[in-house]
DRENZATI-976446 format. One line per 3 residues: their letters; for each residue x, y, z of C-alpha. Coordinates in Angstrom, 3 decimals, always signed. Layout:
BEGIN
a> X,Y,Z; ...
***
This chain:
BEGIN
xxx> -5.999,-20.129,-40.982; -9.706,-20.758,-40.639; -9.652,-21.692,-36.932
xxx> -7.889,-20.538,-33.784; -5.526,-23.028,-32.186; -3.715,-22.286,-28.950
xxx> -1.914,-23.995,-26.123; -1.475,-21.211,-23.580; +0.138,-22.730,-20.509
xxx> +0.943,-20.750,-17.378; +2.680,-21.418,-14.088; +0.995,-19.064,-11.613
xxx> +2.097,-18.354,-8.051; +0.322,-16.308,-5.400; +0.306,-16.155,-1.638
xxx> -2.034,-15.496,+1.217; -2.062,-11.921,+2.467; +1.088,-11.268,+4.477
xxx> +1.788,-14.974,+3.950; -0.449,-16.011,+6.841; -0.437,-19.835,+7.109
xxx> -4.146,-20.239,+6.390; -4.110,-23.093,+3.884; -4.286,-25.987,+6.305
xxx> -4.081,-29.626,+5.328; -7.751,-30.016,+6.225; -8.862,-27.424,+3.635
xxx> -6.092,-27.684,+1.048; -7.673,-30.394,-1.123; -11.055,-28.691,-1.225
xxx> -9.493,-25.292,-1.976; -7.475,-26.776,-4.809; -10.607,-28.434,-6.194
xxx> -12.529,-25.178,-5.919; -9.813,-23.304,-7.822; -9.886,-26.021,-10.496
xxx> -13.643,-25.541,-10.801; -13.226,-21.801,-11.294; -10.713,-22.361,-14.072
xxx> -12.964,-24.964,-15.762; -15.876,-22.555,-15.509; -13.814,-20.028,-17.472
xxx> -13.047,-22.566,-20.203; -9.558,-23.388,-18.942; -7.930,-26.497,-17.530
xxx> -6.064,-26.836,-14.251; -3.272,-29.290,-15.050; -1.643,-29.295,-11.624
xxx> -1.845,-27.455,-8.329; +0.450,-27.517,-5.347; +1.584,-25.371,-2.521
xxx> +2.030,-25.023,+1.176; +0.314,-23.233,+4.045; +0.869,-19.723,+2.641
xxx> +0.922,-19.948,-1.158; -0.181,-21.928,-4.186; +1.291,-22.797,-7.556
xxx> -0.956,-23.560,-10.516; -0.184,-25.014,-13.918; -3.122,-24.069,-16.087
xxx> -4.191,-23.841,-19.703; -6.308,-20.801,-20.551; -8.526,-19.957,-23.494
xxx> -7.099,-17.668,-26.149; -9.234,-14.719,-25.057; -8.446,-15.008,-21.327
xxx> -5.838,-12.649,-19.932; -3.703,-13.781,-17.040; -4.732,-10.814,-14.885
xxx> -8.426,-11.493,-15.528; -8.012,-15.172,-14.637; -6.133,-14.320,-11.444
xxx> -8.976,-12.000,-10.381; -11.536,-14.690,-11.229; -9.618,-17.216,-9.136
xxx> -8.723,-15.086,-6.122; -11.997,-13.289,-5.357; -14.362,-16.286,-5.286
xxx> -11.834,-18.595,-3.605; -11.308,-16.016,-0.828; -15.074,-15.732,-0.402
xxx> -15.402,-19.523,-0.317; -12.664,-19.819,+2.325; -14.294,-17.130,+4.497
xxx> -17.739,-18.758,+4.273; -16.520,-22.134,+5.474; -17.911,-23.118,+8.881
xxx> -14.375,-23.894,+10.097; -12.982,-20.463,+9.087; -11.167,-18.986,+12.065
xxx> -9.363,-16.031,+10.505; -10.225,-13.783,+7.599; -8.749,-15.293,+4.447
xxx> -7.291,-13.033,+1.766; -4.858,-13.502,-1.090; -1.924,-11.096,-1.473
xxx> -2.523,-8.517,-4.206; +0.275,-9.589,-6.542; +1.197,-12.774,-8.337
xxx> +3.843,-14.403,-10.483; +2.958,-15.699,-13.941; +5.326,-17.633,-16.140
xxx> +4.722,-19.081,-19.583; +5.391,-22.794,-19.905; +6.362,-24.721,-23.004
xxx> +4.523,-28.000,-23.586; +7.870,-29.796,-23.372; +8.330,-28.491,-19.795
xxx> +4.899,-29.563,-18.506; +6.096,-32.834,-16.888; +8.880,-31.028,-15.002
xxx> +6.566,-28.234,-13.828; +3.969,-30.788,-12.714; +6.596,-32.602,-10.625
xxx> +7.744,-29.292,-9.161; +4.192,-28.383,-8.115; +3.474,-31.832,-6.672
xxx> +6.615,-31.625,-4.527; +6.053,-28.206,-2.984; +5.915,-29.465,+0.588
xxx> +9.294,-31.186,+0.273; +10.709,-28.280,-1.726; +9.858,-25.790,+1.032
xxx> +11.650,-27.825,+3.651; +14.819,-26.678,+1.851; +14.015,-23.289,+0.332
xxx> +12.049,-20.239,+1.461; +9.202,-18.727,-0.531; +11.315,-15.612,-1.077
xxx> +14.223,-17.616,-2.502; +11.827,-19.657,-4.617; +10.387,-16.477,-6.159
xxx> +13.835,-15.060,-6.861; +14.822,-18.312,-8.549; +11.669,-18.266,-10.708
xxx> +12.161,-14.606,-11.630; +15.782,-15.203,-12.622; +14.913,-18.303,-14.649
xxx> +12.305,-16.302,-16.577; +14.317,-13.104,-16.963; +11.984,-11.025,-14.785
xxx> +13.341,-7.833,-13.217; +12.202,-7.208,-9.638; +12.814,-4.817,-6.788
xxx> +13.789,-6.537,-3.523; +11.819,-3.943,-1.553; +8.547,-5.101,-3.072
xxx> +9.258,-8.793,-3.506; +6.972,-10.057,-0.768; +4.993,-6.890,-0.088
***
């Protein structure tokens, strides 16, 4: 094939350090926009973003030469810096070291988008821990309970 054609879709999940509730409603929209800008700057597309006070979920399309771990680093470091430089920053903002990354088929994009949009309602019924376990099981990921939430 003469060209390279990809559709690399990922559902990414990561939390604030020790799951501190630092993503307030007043900053959430701007933080989500900032993360979208980082992804665009790396040649990707943020298709959807959602979350609650202590974690975010992203549905993103990455370039063929972008690794998930590299993109996570490129998202977390500058967004933490941006949060800490805000005039309304009251506590030091940090992301937890780990993350969840799940491949997404194009046919599942509408369902994942709905899931991300409804995070606030979703977390009225299910804890972050239980959500992660459900995602890991659905994607066949082995995990150790001792290190689940670090």
